[in-house]
C-alpha positions in Angstrom: 11.7 -9.6 -7.6 12.9 -9.0 -4.1 16.5 -8.6 -5.3 15.2 -6.2 -7.9 13.8 -4.0 -5.2 17.2 -3.9 -3.5 18.9 -3.0 -6.8 16.4 -0.2 -7.3 17.2 1.1 -3.9 21.0 0.9 -4.6 20.5 2.7 -7.9 18.5 5.5 -6.2 21.2 5.7 -3.5 23.9 6.0 -6.2 22.3 9.0 -7.7 20.8 10.5 -4.5 17.2 10.1 -5.7 14.3 9.9 -3.3 12.7 6.4 -3.4 9.0 5.8 -2.8 8.1 2.1 -2.5 4.3 1.3 -2.5 3.4 -1.5 -0.2 0.2 -2.9 1.5 -1.6 -3.6 4.7 -1.0 -7.3 4.0 2.3 -6.9 5.9 0.1 -7.0 9.1 -1.7 -10.0 10.5 -5.2 -8.8 9.6 -6.4 -9.4 13.1 -6.5 -5.8 14.3 -9.7 -4.0 15.2 -8.4 -0.5 14.8 -6.5 1.2 11.9 -2.9 0.1 11.6 -0.2 2.5 12.8 3.1 2.9 11.0 5.0 1.5 14.0 2.7 -1.5 14.6 4.6 -4.9 14.4 4.3 -6.5 11.0 3.1 -10.1 10.9 2.2 -11.1 7.3 -0.1 -14.2 7.0 0.2 -14.8 3.3 3.0 -15.3 0.7 2.0 -11.9 -0.8 2.3 -10.2 2.6 5.6 -11.9 3.3 7.1 -10.8 0.0 5.8 -7.2 0.5 7.3 -7.1 4.0 10.6 -8.5 2.7 10.7 -5.9 0.0 10.1 -3.2 2.5 13.0 -4.4 4.6 15.3 -4.7 1.6 14.7 -1.1 0.3 14.9 0.3 3.8 18.1 -1.5 4.6 19.8 -0.6 1.3 18.8 3.1 1.4 17.1 4.3 4.6 18.1 7.9 4.2 15.7 8.8 1.4 13.3 5.8 1.2 9.6 6.2 1.9 7.3 3.2 2.2 3.7 4.0 1.4 1.3 1.3 2.6 -2.1 1.4 1.0 -5.1 -0.9 0.6 -8.6 -1.3 -0.9 -7.8 0.7 -4.0 -10.6 1.8 -6.3 -10.8 3.8 -9.5 -13.1 4.3 -12.5 -11.0 1.6 -14.3 -10.6 -2.1 -13.7 -12.4 -4.3 -11.2 -12.7 -3.1 -7.6 -15.1 -3.5 -4.6 -16.5 0.1 -4.9 -17.4 -0.4 -8.6 -19.0 -3.8 -7.9 -21.1 -2.6 -5.0 -22.3 0.5 -7.0 -23.2 -1.6 -10.0 -25.1 -4.1 -7.9 -27.0 -1.3 -6.1 -27.8 0.5 -9.3 -29.0 -2.6 -11.1 -31.7 -3.0 -8.4 -31.6 -6.8 -8.6 -32.6 -7.2 -4.9 -30.6 -7.0 -1.7 -26.9 -6.4 -2.0 -25.1 -8.8 0.3 -21.5 -8.8 1.3 -19.4 -10.6 3.9 -18.6 -8.6 7.1 -15.4 -10.3 8.2 -13.2 -7.6 6.9 -12.6 -4.0 7.7 -10.8 -1.5 5.6 -10.7 2.0 4.2 -11.3 2.4 0.5 -8.5 4.4 -1.1 -8.9 6.3 -4.4 -6.2 5.3 -6.8 -6.4 8.8 -8.3 -5.9 10.4 -4.9 -3.1 8.0 -4.0 -1.3 8.8 -7.3 -1.5 12.6 -6.5 -0.2 12.0 -3.0 2.7 10.0 -4.3 3.7 12.8 -6.6 3.3 15.3 -3.7 5.5 13.1 -1.5 8.1 12.9 -4.2 8.2 16.6 -4.6 8.1 17.4 -0.9 10.8 17.7 1.7 9.0 15.2 3.9 11.3 12.9 5.8 12.0 9.3 4.7 9.9 6.8 6.6 6.7 4.7 6.5 3.4 6.3 5.6 -0.1 5.0 5.7 
């Protein structure tokens, strides 16, 4: 898959297209206490995070001029399984106290809003780079 990302970047470069690569906060260590900044040092702790970080590096090295990396996390939508839907269902069922672990911090992201922003980024003249 990682070679596939490089090939996509090379194809985008060959035709001058803007490339938007969706990534994740798993490229970081997970030990931060404040929101991650785009210039924070990556330090993935899982195989998933390492492959996402490697993919970021490959698309950026192959085509830095028009590549944007969009890092997102905690996606939710009306479809599929996600934390927001689970918590809402538990609260509405009224089956007692809703309990969750408190060892993680994050910012839920609407998949619908993310999709709209990805389209806007693609249509805009925003510079290539990393976006959170």
